[in-house]
N, C-alpha and C positions, 0 to 999 in steps of 0.2 A: 503494500501500500505507499510506503513512503518512497520507492523509485516511481510508481501511480503519480503522485503527489506531484514529487517535483519535475516530471516530465510534461504533466499540468501546468502545471505554474509557468515552466520555461515557455511552451506553447501560447498563454494565457498571454503573456506578456508581449508576444511579436503577432497577434492579432490586431482588428480592430476592436474586440470587447477590452482592451485595456484602456479603457477610458476613466481610470481612478473613479467611477462607479459600482456600488456595489451591484445593483442590479444588471449592471453589464455581466459582470463577473458569475451573478446569478445566471444569467443565460447560457454565457461559454456553459460553466459546471452542469447545467443541463443537455447540453447538447451531447459534451464529454461522457455524460454518464449515460445519454440514451446508447451509447456507442458501448459503453463497457458493461451497464447491464442489461442489454440484451443476448449478451454470451450468457450471463449469470443466470438470467430468469428463462431465455428460450431454449440454450441449445443444452446448457446441463440435463432440462427438464427431459430432455430427448434421450440423453446419453446416459442415465442414469434409474435406475426403478427409483419414482415416487410413488408415493401413493395417492395422492391428489394432485392432476398436473396444473390444474384450472389454479387452486389452493397455494402450488408452489410459485407458479408465476404471478399471482395475485400478492403476496409475501415479499418475493423480492425486488418486485418492482416498488413497492413500496419502500420497502427497507432502501434499495437504489435512489428512491426519488428523495427520503431523507436525508440519505449519507450526501448526494451531491448537492443538495440545497444547503447543507452546512457549511459544506467545504466551499460553496460558491461565497457564499458572506462570507466567511474565514478570508477566502483569497482576494475578493474586492478590499477588505480594510486594509489587510497586509499591503496591498500593490498599491494603494490610495498613500497609507503613512508613508512609503517608501518612497512615491513619486513626490510627496510632502518634505521631503529628507532632500530629494534629487539623487537617490542611490541607484534607484530602479531605471532600465533599459531593457 
């Protein structure tokens, strides 16, 4: 997860989303999260024996949504703070 967070933070700093806005960071996190969570929610349900596929997908999607929402908020706050100090590029 630390590697994923580092890679996503690097990518965020180089996208149009890096506008020092928390809402832009959350949008980026949801976009990246949609890509990453699709594997967990859909592909793993197909690869492994799960008792209820619908429940698996729902739980993983909700957990991913919460995880990447929190990640987006933190990402936006960190980059906004770094931009204020002149350290972010």
